[in-house]
N, C-alpha and C positions, 0 to 999 in steps of 0.2 A: 417511462417514468425516470426521473432524474436520480442520480446517486447522491450520497451524503457521507459525511464523516461523523463518527462517534468518538468523542474524546472522554476518557475516563481515567480514574486513578485506582491503584490497588491499596491494600492495607499497609504497605510500606511507604506510602506517600509518593510513589512513582507514577508518572503519567504516560499514557500511550493512546494511540488512535487506531481506528480501523476505517477503511474506505469500503462502503457498501454500494452494491449496484442497486438499480431501481427496484429490483425484486427482493431486496433485503439481504442478499448473499454477500458475505465478506469476501472481497477480492484482493485486499492488501492489508497487512498488519505492520505496524511500526515497531521499533525497538522501545525500550523503557527509557523515559526521560526523567531527570531529577526535578523539573519544574513544569508547570502548565505552560508557561511562555515558550519553553523549548519545544514542547509537543506542538504548540500552535505554529512555531516556525517550521517544524517538520511537515505539517499540513500545507503550509505555503510553499515549501519546497516540492511537494508532490504536485501541487497545482502548476508550478512553474516548469517542471521537468517531465510531466506525464506524456506530453505530446511528442517528445523526441525519442524515436526508436533506438537511437544510439545509447540512451540512458538505461535500457533494459539489458540485464545480464541473464541470459538463458542458461539454466543449470540442470544437471542430471544428478539425482541422488544415487547413492550406492546400491539401493534396492531397485533401481530402474525407473523410479518415478521421476517426474520433471517438475521444476518450479522456476521462479524468476525473482530477481531482485531489481528494484528500481533504485538507481543511483543518482546522486546529485552531480553537478559539474566537477566537484572536488573528489569524485569517486567514492564518497561515503554512501553506504546503504541507507536509503530513506525508508523503504518498506520491503516486505517479503510476501510472496504469494502463498497460497495453500499448495499442497502436493497434488499433482495431476498424474493420471495413469499413462498419458501419452503426450507427445509434443504438441499435437493438435489442440488439446485442452489447454495446455500452457499458453499457446499462441492466442487462443480465444480469450484467456484471462488477461493477457497483455492488451488486447484490443478493448476489453471492457474497462481496464484502468485508463486507457487513452480517452475513452468516451466519458467516463464518470469522474475522472480525477480533477477536472476543472471546477467541479461543484464548489459553491461557496456556502453550502448548508453545513453547519457544524452543530451537532447536538451534544450536549454534555450529559453523560450518563453516570 
């Protein structure tokens, strides 16, 4: 099943998106944007950069869990993963973003 993006806003009028895998699990979260257009540009940046392994910054949290950031060519963080118990889970998450990140399905929530 194909992945999709969900684009939404909060009560402060800020916009963000999540990338979901085909099973509905959130695999990447964006930062908060001041406009819907900026969040849509963020989605386009994920679509353009998700296939390049060099764009993934693999990180270890202070509590030993692992996560990753997807970065654009200008080194700005586009999205951040959930926390994983082990590096193998983080690496599987990266592969899932590579698989589903090119999705053109964007749902407004």
